[in-house]
mmCIF file of the C-alpha atoms, coordinates in Angstrom:
data_MODEL
# 
_entry.id   MODEL 
# 
loop_
_atom_site.group_PDB 
_atom_site.id 
_atom_site.type_symbol 
_atom_site.label_atom_id 
_atom_site.label_alt_id 
_atom_site.label_comp_id 
_atom_site.label_asym_id 
_atom_site.label_entity_id 
_atom_site.label_seq_id 
_atom_site.pdbx_PDB_ins_code 
_atom_site.Cartn_x 
_atom_site.Cartn_y 
_atom_site.Cartn_z 
_atom_site.occupancy 
_atom_site.B_iso_or_equiv 
_atom_site.pdbx_formal_charge 
_atom_site.auth_seq_id 
_atom_site.auth_comp_id 
_atom_site.auth_asym_id 
_atom_site.auth_atom_id 
_atom_site.pdbx_PDB_model_num 
ATOM 1   C CA . UNK A 1 1   ? -40.578 13.834  -12.046 1.00 0.00 ? 1   UNK A CA 1 
ATOM 2   C CA . UNK A 1 2   ? -39.891 14.583  -8.371  1.00 0.00 ? 2   UNK A CA 1 
ATOM 3   C CA . UNK A 1 3   ? -39.247 10.875  -7.824  1.00 0.00 ? 3   UNK A CA 1 
ATOM 4   C CA . UNK A 1 4   ? -36.668 10.855  -10.601 1.00 0.00 ? 4   UNK A CA 1 
ATOM 5   C CA . UNK A 1 5   ? -34.856 13.853  -9.099  1.00 0.00 ? 5   UNK A CA 1 
ATOM 6   C CA . UNK A 1 6   ? -34.954 12.219  -5.685  1.00 0.00 ? 6   UNK A CA 1 
ATOM 7   C CA . UNK A 1 7   ? -33.299 9.023   -6.988  1.00 0.00 ? 7   UNK A CA 1 
ATOM 8   C CA . UNK A 1 8   ? -30.728 11.020  -8.932  1.00 0.00 ? 8   UNK A CA 1 
ATOM 9   C CA . UNK A 1 9   ? -29.868 12.986  -5.776  1.00 0.00 ? 9   UNK A CA 1 
ATOM 10  C CA . UNK A 1 10  ? -29.543 9.767   -3.744  1.00 0.00 ? 10  UNK A CA 1 
ATOM 11  C CA . UNK A 1 11  ? -27.361 8.190   -6.432  1.00 0.00 ? 11  UNK A CA 1 
ATOM 12  C CA . UNK A 1 12  ? -25.139 11.288  -6.590  1.00 0.00 ? 12  UNK A CA 1 
ATOM 13  C CA . UNK A 1 13  ? -24.737 11.338  -2.813  1.00 0.00 ? 13  UNK A CA 1 
ATOM 14  C CA . UNK A 1 14  ? -23.811 7.651   -2.660  1.00 0.00 ? 14  UNK A CA 1 
ATOM 15  C CA . UNK A 1 15  ? -21.400 7.972   -5.571  1.00 0.00 ? 15  UNK A CA 1 
ATOM 16  C CA . UNK A 1 16  ? -19.722 11.018  -4.003  1.00 0.00 ? 16  UNK A CA 1 
ATOM 17  C CA . UNK A 1 17  ? -19.203 9.217   -0.677  1.00 0.00 ? 17  UNK A CA 1 
ATOM 18  C CA . UNK A 1 18  ? -17.855 6.128   -2.471  1.00 0.00 ? 18  UNK A CA 1 
ATOM 19  C CA . UNK A 1 19  ? -15.459 8.198   -4.548  1.00 0.00 ? 19  UNK A CA 1 
ATOM 20  C CA . UNK A 1 20  ? -14.201 10.045  -1.484  1.00 0.00 ? 20  UNK A CA 1 
ATOM 21  C CA . UNK A 1 21  ? -13.430 6.761   0.272   1.00 0.00 ? 21  UNK A CA 1 
ATOM 22  C CA . UNK A 1 22  ? -12.069 4.975   -2.783  1.00 0.00 ? 22  UNK A CA 1 
ATOM 23  C CA . UNK A 1 23  ? -10.068 1.910   -1.924  1.00 0.00 ? 23  UNK A CA 1 
ATOM 24  C CA . UNK A 1 24  ? -6.767  1.087   -3.591  1.00 0.00 ? 24  UNK A CA 1 
ATOM 25  C CA . UNK A 1 25  ? -5.747  -2.168  -5.255  1.00 0.00 ? 25  UNK A CA 1 
ATOM 26  C CA . UNK A 1 26  ? -2.085  -3.115  -5.574  1.00 0.00 ? 26  UNK A CA 1 
ATOM 27  C CA . UNK A 1 27  ? -0.967  -6.061  -7.651  1.00 0.00 ? 27  UNK A CA 1 
ATOM 28  C CA . UNK A 1 28  ? 1.880   -8.396  -6.678  1.00 0.00 ? 28  UNK A CA 1 
ATOM 29  C CA . UNK A 1 29  ? 3.832   -8.927  -9.896  1.00 0.00 ? 29  UNK A CA 1 
ATOM 30  C CA . UNK A 1 30  ? 6.719   -10.889 -11.354 1.00 0.00 ? 30  UNK A CA 1 
ATOM 31  C CA . UNK A 1 31  ? 7.224   -8.089  -13.888 1.00 0.00 ? 31  UNK A CA 1 
ATOM 32  C CA . UNK A 1 32  ? 5.769   -4.603  -14.267 1.00 0.00 ? 32  UNK A CA 1 
ATOM 33  C CA . UNK A 1 33  ? 5.135   -2.814  -17.586 1.00 0.00 ? 33  UNK A CA 1 
ATOM 34  C CA . UNK A 1 34  ? 8.228   -0.648  -17.011 1.00 0.00 ? 34  UNK A CA 1 
ATOM 35  C CA . UNK A 1 35  ? 10.405  -3.791  -16.946 1.00 0.00 ? 35  UNK A CA 1 
ATOM 36  C CA . UNK A 1 36  ? 10.954  -3.891  -13.176 1.00 0.00 ? 36  UNK A CA 1 
ATOM 37  C CA . UNK A 1 37  ? 10.928  -7.454  -11.845 1.00 0.00 ? 37  UNK A CA 1 
ATOM 38  C CA . UNK A 1 38  ? 9.555   -8.845  -8.572  1.00 0.00 ? 38  UNK A CA 1 
ATOM 39  C CA . UNK A 1 39  ? 7.587   -5.715  -7.698  1.00 0.00 ? 39  UNK A CA 1 
ATOM 40  C CA . UNK A 1 40  ? 4.279   -4.403  -6.500  1.00 0.00 ? 40  UNK A CA 1 
ATOM 41  C CA . UNK A 1 41  ? 2.278   -2.423  -9.052  1.00 0.00 ? 41  UNK A CA 1 
ATOM 42  C CA . UNK A 1 42  ? 2.902   0.736   -6.968  1.00 0.00 ? 42  UNK A CA 1 
ATOM 43  C CA . UNK A 1 43  ? 6.157   1.522   -5.169  1.00 0.00 ? 43  UNK A CA 1 
ATOM 44  C CA . UNK A 1 44  ? 4.637   4.388   -3.171  1.00 0.00 ? 44  UNK A CA 1 
ATOM 45  C CA . UNK A 1 45  ? 0.938   4.533   -2.384  1.00 0.00 ? 45  UNK A CA 1 
ATOM 46  C CA . UNK A 1 46  ? -0.706  7.560   -0.798  1.00 0.00 ? 46  UNK A CA 1 
ATOM 47  C CA . UNK A 1 47  ? -4.052  7.139   0.967   1.00 0.00 ? 47  UNK A CA 1 
ATOM 48  C CA . UNK A 1 48  ? -6.161  8.856   3.593   1.00 0.00 ? 48  UNK A CA 1 
ATOM 49  C CA . UNK A 1 49  ? -6.805  7.570   7.118   1.00 0.00 ? 49  UNK A CA 1 
ATOM 50  C CA . UNK A 1 50  ? -9.505  4.892   7.078   1.00 0.00 ? 50  UNK A CA 1 
ATOM 51  C CA . UNK A 1 51  ? -8.917  3.761   3.509   1.00 0.00 ? 51  UNK A CA 1 
ATOM 52  C CA . UNK A 1 52  ? -8.342  0.129   2.596   1.00 0.00 ? 52  UNK A CA 1 
ATOM 53  C CA . UNK A 1 53  ? -5.626  -1.317  0.397   1.00 0.00 ? 53  UNK A CA 1 
ATOM 54  C CA . UNK A 1 54  ? -6.179  -4.685  -1.253  1.00 0.00 ? 54  UNK A CA 1 
ATOM 55  C CA . UNK A 1 55  ? -3.140  -6.572  -2.518  1.00 0.00 ? 55  UNK A CA 1 
ATOM 56  C CA . UNK A 1 56  ? -3.886  -9.037  -5.303  1.00 0.00 ? 56  UNK A CA 1 
ATOM 57  C CA . UNK A 1 57  ? -1.434  -11.801 -6.277  1.00 0.00 ? 57  UNK A CA 1 
ATOM 58  C CA . UNK A 1 58  ? -1.493  -11.661 -10.083 1.00 0.00 ? 58  UNK A CA 1 
ATOM 59  C CA . UNK A 1 59  ? 1.620   -13.842 -10.190 1.00 0.00 ? 59  UNK A CA 1 
ATOM 60  C CA . UNK A 1 60  ? 2.316   -16.833 -7.923  1.00 0.00 ? 60  UNK A CA 1 
ATOM 61  C CA . UNK A 1 61  ? 4.751   -16.804 -5.034  1.00 0.00 ? 61  UNK A CA 1 
ATOM 62  C CA . UNK A 1 62  ? 4.106   -13.365 -3.504  1.00 0.00 ? 62  UNK A CA 1 
ATOM 63  C CA . UNK A 1 63  ? 2.830   -12.037 -0.176  1.00 0.00 ? 63  UNK A CA 1 
ATOM 64  C CA . UNK A 1 64  ? 2.748   -8.913  2.003   1.00 0.00 ? 64  UNK A CA 1 
ATOM 65  C CA . UNK A 1 65  ? 4.818   -8.532  5.172   1.00 0.00 ? 65  UNK A CA 1 
ATOM 66  C CA . UNK A 1 66  ? 5.012   -5.197  6.989   1.00 0.00 ? 66  UNK A CA 1 
ATOM 67  C CA . UNK A 1 67  ? 8.430   -4.434  8.431   1.00 0.00 ? 67  UNK A CA 1 
ATOM 68  C CA . UNK A 1 68  ? 8.043   -0.852  9.693   1.00 0.00 ? 68  UNK A CA 1 
ATOM 69  C CA . UNK A 1 69  ? 5.330   1.642   10.520  1.00 0.00 ? 69  UNK A CA 1 
ATOM 70  C CA . UNK A 1 70  ? 4.306   4.443   12.843  1.00 0.00 ? 70  UNK A CA 1 
ATOM 71  C CA . UNK A 1 71  ? 4.280   4.224   16.630  1.00 0.00 ? 71  UNK A CA 1 
ATOM 72  C CA . UNK A 1 72  ? 1.087   2.762   18.021  1.00 0.00 ? 72  UNK A CA 1 
ATOM 73  C CA . UNK A 1 73  ? 0.220   0.723   14.950  1.00 0.00 ? 73  UNK A CA 1 
ATOM 74  C CA . UNK A 1 74  ? -0.170  -3.007  15.415  1.00 0.00 ? 74  UNK A CA 1 
ATOM 75  C CA . UNK A 1 75  ? 1.737   -4.818  12.700  1.00 0.00 ? 75  UNK A CA 1 
ATOM 76  C CA . UNK A 1 76  ? -0.422  -7.462  10.989  1.00 0.00 ? 76  UNK A CA 1 
ATOM 77  C CA . UNK A 1 77  ? 0.831   -11.003 10.494  1.00 0.00 ? 77  UNK A CA 1 
ATOM 78  C CA . UNK A 1 78  ? 2.546   -11.592 7.201   1.00 0.00 ? 78  UNK A CA 1 
ATOM 79  C CA . UNK A 1 79  ? 0.129   -12.892 4.618   1.00 0.00 ? 79  UNK A CA 1 
ATOM 80  C CA . UNK A 1 80  ? 0.224   -16.339 3.116   1.00 0.00 ? 80  UNK A CA 1 
ATOM 81  C CA . UNK A 1 81  ? 1.599   -16.789 -0.375  1.00 0.00 ? 81  UNK A CA 1 
ATOM 82  C CA . UNK A 1 82  ? -0.806  -16.262 -3.268  1.00 0.00 ? 82  UNK A CA 1 
ATOM 83  C CA . UNK A 1 83  ? -3.580  -14.845 -1.065  1.00 0.00 ? 83  UNK A CA 1 
ATOM 84  C CA . UNK A 1 84  ? -5.499  -11.591 -1.406  1.00 0.00 ? 84  UNK A CA 1 
ATOM 85  C CA . UNK A 1 85  ? -4.671  -9.245  1.487   1.00 0.00 ? 85  UNK A CA 1 
ATOM 86  C CA . UNK A 1 86  ? -6.926  -6.418  2.638   1.00 0.00 ? 86  UNK A CA 1 
ATOM 87  C CA . UNK A 1 87  ? -5.836  -3.913  5.294   1.00 0.00 ? 87  UNK A CA 1 
ATOM 88  C CA . UNK A 1 88  ? -7.551  -0.782  6.546   1.00 0.00 ? 88  UNK A CA 1 
ATOM 89  C CA . UNK A 1 89  ? -5.184  1.968   7.679   1.00 0.00 ? 89  UNK A CA 1 
ATOM 90  C CA . UNK A 1 90  ? -6.526  3.897   10.668  1.00 0.00 ? 90  UNK A CA 1 
ATOM 91  C CA . UNK A 1 91  ? -3.213  5.285   11.939  1.00 0.00 ? 91  UNK A CA 1 
ATOM 92  C CA . UNK A 1 92  ? -1.537  8.062   9.941   1.00 0.00 ? 92  UNK A CA 1 
ATOM 93  C CA . UNK A 1 93  ? 2.107   7.594   9.066   1.00 0.00 ? 93  UNK A CA 1 
ATOM 94  C CA . UNK A 1 94  ? 4.499   5.853   6.726   1.00 0.00 ? 94  UNK A CA 1 
ATOM 95  C CA . UNK A 1 95  ? 4.570   2.060   6.362   1.00 0.00 ? 95  UNK A CA 1 
ATOM 96  C CA . UNK A 1 96  ? 7.165   -0.178  4.715   1.00 0.00 ? 96  UNK A CA 1 
ATOM 97  C CA . UNK A 1 97  ? 6.316   -3.650  3.489   1.00 0.00 ? 97  UNK A CA 1 
ATOM 98  C CA . UNK A 1 98  ? 7.934   -6.420  1.481   1.00 0.00 ? 98  UNK A CA 1 
ATOM 99  C CA . UNK A 1 99  ? 7.308   -9.731  -0.227  1.00 0.00 ? 99  UNK A CA 1 
ATOM 100 C CA . UNK A 1 100 ? 8.970   -12.268 2.077   1.00 0.00 ? 100 UNK A CA 1 
ATOM 101 C CA . UNK A 1 101 ? 10.274  -14.614 -0.660  1.00 0.00 ? 101 UNK A CA 1 
ATOM 102 C CA . UNK A 1 102 ? 11.569  -11.737 -2.803  1.00 0.00 ? 102 UNK A CA 1 
ATOM 103 C CA . UNK A 1 103 ? 12.783  -9.231  -0.207  1.00 0.00 ? 103 UNK A CA 1 
ATOM 104 C CA . UNK A 1 104 ? 16.431  -9.595  -1.251  1.00 0.00 ? 104 UNK A CA 1 
ATOM 105 C CA . UNK A 1 105 ? 15.376  -8.954  -4.870  1.00 0.00 ? 105 UNK A CA 1 
ATOM 106 C CA . UNK A 1 106 ? 14.030  -5.516  -3.934  1.00 0.00 ? 106 UNK A CA 1 
ATOM 107 C CA . UNK A 1 107 ? 10.315  -6.322  -3.681  1.00 0.00 ? 107 UNK A CA 1 
ATOM 108 C CA . UNK A 1 108 ? 9.460   -3.621  -1.161  1.00 0.00 ? 108 UNK A CA 1 
ATOM 109 C CA . UNK A 1 109 ? 7.028   -0.703  -1.191  1.00 0.00 ? 109 UNK A CA 1 
ATOM 110 C CA . UNK A 1 110 ? 5.739   2.172   0.925   1.00 0.00 ? 110 UNK A CA 1 
ATOM 111 C CA . UNK A 1 111 ? 2.285   3.300   2.045   1.00 0.00 ? 111 UNK A CA 1 
ATOM 112 C CA . UNK A 1 112 ? 1.787   6.897   3.172   1.00 0.00 ? 112 UNK A CA 1 
ATOM 113 C CA . UNK A 1 113 ? -1.377  7.398   5.209   1.00 0.00 ? 113 UNK A CA 1 
ATOM 114 C CA . UNK A 1 114 ? -2.437  11.020  5.618   1.00 0.00 ? 114 UNK A CA 1 
ATOM 115 C CA . UNK A 1 115 ? 0.152   13.778  5.494   1.00 0.00 ? 115 UNK A CA 1 
ATOM 116 C CA . UNK A 1 116 ? 3.790   12.917  4.957   1.00 0.00 ? 116 UNK A CA 1 
ATOM 117 C CA . UNK A 1 117 ? 5.914   14.012  7.918   1.00 0.00 ? 117 UNK A CA 1 
ATOM 118 C CA . UNK A 1 118 ? 9.594   13.723  8.760   1.00 0.00 ? 118 UNK A CA 1 
ATOM 119 C CA . UNK A 1 119 ? 8.594   11.584  11.748  1.00 0.00 ? 119 UNK A CA 1 
ATOM 120 C CA . UNK A 1 120 ? 6.872   9.189   9.340   1.00 0.00 ? 120 UNK A CA 1 
ATOM 121 C CA . UNK A 1 121 ? 9.927   8.989   7.102   1.00 0.00 ? 121 UNK A CA 1 
ATOM 122 C CA . UNK A 1 122 ? 12.160  8.404   10.124  1.00 0.00 ? 122 UNK A CA 1 
ATOM 123 C CA . UNK A 1 123 ? 9.911   5.494   11.196  1.00 0.00 ? 123 UNK A CA 1 
ATOM 124 C CA . UNK A 1 124 ? 10.933  3.488   8.131   1.00 0.00 ? 124 UNK A CA 1 
ATOM 125 C CA . UNK A 1 125 ? 14.410  4.920   7.471   1.00 0.00 ? 125 UNK A CA 1 
ATOM 126 C CA . UNK A 1 126 ? 16.113  2.531   9.872   1.00 0.00 ? 126 UNK A CA 1 
ATOM 127 C CA . UNK A 1 127 ? 14.248  -0.590  8.742   1.00 0.00 ? 127 UNK A CA 1 
ATOM 128 C CA . UNK A 1 128 ? 16.454  -3.603  8.138   1.00 0.00 ? 128 UNK A CA 1 
ATOM 129 C CA . UNK A 1 129 ? 16.180  -4.718  4.543   1.00 0.00 ? 129 UNK A CA 1 
ATOM 130 C CA . UNK A 1 130 ? 18.352  -7.115  2.541   1.00 0.00 ? 130 UNK A CA 1 
ATOM 131 C CA . UNK A 1 131 ? 20.010  -7.312  -0.840  1.00 0.00 ? 131 UNK A CA 1 
ATOM 132 C CA . UNK A 1 132 ? 18.589  -5.078  -3.571  1.00 0.00 ? 132 UNK A CA 1 
ATOM 133 C CA . UNK A 1 133 ? 16.001  -3.773  -1.108  1.00 0.00 ? 133 UNK A CA 1 
ATOM 134 C CA . UNK A 1 134 ? 18.705  -1.599  0.508   1.00 0.00 ? 134 UNK A CA 1 
ATOM 135 C CA . UNK A 1 135 ? 19.227  0.348   -2.704  1.00 0.00 ? 135 UNK A CA 1 
ATOM 136 C CA . UNK A 1 136 ? 15.532  0.464   -3.504  1.00 0.00 ? 136 UNK A CA 1 
ATOM 137 C CA . UNK A 1 137 ? 14.663  1.792   -0.035  1.00 0.00 ? 137 UNK A CA 1 
ATOM 138 C CA . UNK A 1 138 ? 17.161  4.632   -0.508  1.00 0.00 ? 138 UNK A CA 1 
ATOM 139 C CA . UNK A 1 139 ? 15.595  5.423   -3.888  1.00 0.00 ? 139 UNK A CA 1 
ATOM 140 C CA . UNK A 1 140 ? 12.062  5.371   -2.463  1.00 0.00 ? 140 UNK A CA 1 
ATOM 141 C CA . UNK A 1 141 ? 13.038  7.602   0.463   1.00 0.00 ? 141 UNK A CA 1 
ATOM 142 C CA . UNK A 1 142 ? 14.582  10.062  -2.001  1.00 0.00 ? 142 UNK A CA 1 
ATOM 143 C CA . UNK A 1 143 ? 11.207  10.266  -3.789  1.00 0.00 ? 143 UNK A CA 1 
ATOM 144 C CA . UNK A 1 144 ? 9.338   11.232  -0.611  1.00 0.00 ? 144 UNK A CA 1 
# 
C-alpha cells in the first residue's frame, strides 16, 4: 500500500508541475467559429515567463512573423508558410505578430508575457501595420 501512495504522490507532483507550466497552442485559421476570417484562434494570449506557444497551421497559407516586442528581446525569423512554430517566451512584455500573407486582411494578434504594463502596451502601439490590421490593432489595444 505504501508503494501505491508513493506512486500517486509522484504522479500528483508531476501533474501539478505540468499544469503550472502548461503550454499554449494557437491555430492559424482561414475562418474562426465566430465568423472572423484570416485569423489566429486567439487574438490576445496571456502566458507566464518561460511558457511556450505553438502555432499550428490548420489552414494552408499562414505563418507567424513578429513585428514588435519588448526591449531586449531578439525577434525570431518569420516562419515558413504551413509550418508549425514553437517559441518560448523568456522576456516579459507585450508582443505583436502577424501572418505575412494576410497582414493587410487583419491577421494580427498579441501575446502578453507576465504582467501587463503600460510600457508593454507602448512597445506595440507604434507598430506599423497595414490595411485592416490598423483597425484591428486599435481594437486589440482597447481590450488590454
